[in-house]
C-alpha positions as semicolon CSV with decimal commas, in nm:
position;residue;x (nm);y (nm);z (nm)
1;X;1,728;0,910;0,661
2;X;1,761;1,060;1,009
3;X;1,866;1,407;1,109
4;X;2,221;1,438;1,231
5;X;2,108;1,561;1,577
6;X;2,079;1,353;1,893
7;X;1,711;1,288;1,843
8;X;1,614;1,007;1,608
9;X;1,328;1,173;1,415
10;X;1,305;1,093;1,045
11;X;1,377;1,375;0,801
12;X;1,075;1,476;0,593
13;X;1,308;1,543;0,298
14;X;1,319;1,172;0,215
15;X;0,949;1,157;0,125
16;X;0,943;1,300;-0,222
17;X;0,621;1,385;-0,393
18;X;0,559;1,252;-0,742
19;X;0,420;1,458;-1,029
20;X;0,147;1,279;-1,222
21;X;-0,037;1,464;-1,502
22;X;0,048;1,796;-1,340
23;X;-0,065;1,694;-0,992
24;X;0,169;1,641;-0,705
25;X;0,088;1,317;-0,527
26;X;0,219;1,185;-0,197
27;X;0,381;0,841;-0,210
28;X;0,088;0,692;-0,014
29;X;-0,150;0,765;-0,306
30;X;0,078;0,571;-0,541
31;X;0,108;0,283;-0,297
32;X;-0,268;0,276;-0,247
33;X;-0,314;0,257;-0,632
34;X;-0,064;-0,026;-0,653
35;X;-0,233;-0,211;-0,371
36;X;-0,569;-0,167;-0,547
37;X;-0,436;-0,337;-0,861
38;X;-0,294;-0,629;-0,658
39;X;-0,620;-0,647;-0,455
40;X;-0,838;-0,665;-0,765
41;X;-0,624;-0,946;-0,904
42;X;-0,633;-1,134;-0,571
43;X;-1,011;-1,088;-0,545
44;X;-1,059;-1,220;-0,901
45;X;-0,834;-1,519;-0,819
46;X;-1,019;-1,599;-0,496
47;X;-1,349;-1,578;-0,685
48;X;-1,222;-1,796;-0,964
49;X;-1,081;-2,065;-0,737
50;X;-1,398;-2,069;-0,527
51;X;-1,219;-1,981;-0,199
52;X;-1,478;-1,724;-0,104
53;X;-1,707;-2,006;0,014
54;X;-1,482;-2,037;0,322
55;X;-1,524;-1,666;0,408
56;X;-1,800;-1,577;0,652
57;X;-1,829;-1,201;0,580
58;X;-1,703;-1,117;0,233
59;X;-1,695;-0,741;0,272
60;X;-1,493;-0,751;0,592
61;X;-1,258;-1,003;0,436
62;X;-1,207;-0,779;0,132
63;X;-1,130;-0,472;0,348
64;X;-0,887;-0,673;0,557
65;X;-0,722;-0,816;0,247
66;X;-0,678;-0,472;0,094
67;X;-0,533;-0,326;0,416
68;X;-0,289;-0,616;0,447
69;X;-0,178;-0,576;0,087
70;X;-0,144;-0,200;0,125
71;X;0,051;-0,236;0,448
72;X;0,290;-0,480;0,282
73;X;0,335;-0,264;-0,023
74;X;0,396;0,045;0,194
75;X;0,645;-0,142;0,411
76;X;0,846;-0,289;0,128
77;X;0,798;0,015;-0,094
78;X;0,926;0,238;0,186
79;X;1,243;0,031;0,207
80;X;1,297;0,069;-0,170
81;X;1,189;0,435;-0,167
82;X;1,443;0,539;0,095
């Protein structure tokens, strides 16, 4: 994961691009797509259970929820990716 030198900078060789339908995508694009799927399910579930009535600003809550989900997927996906 790290170069063998004295500095502790990560090597860029560990972040492999993924080919999808002839396009090379960075891992962040795949993680964003995965987070979107989880977010849409969580949003549907919150709507179905009526939990949105406790939310003051629905749009801000949705953005925060997506960013939290994406951050978690990137963090745990990065551990599995490396």
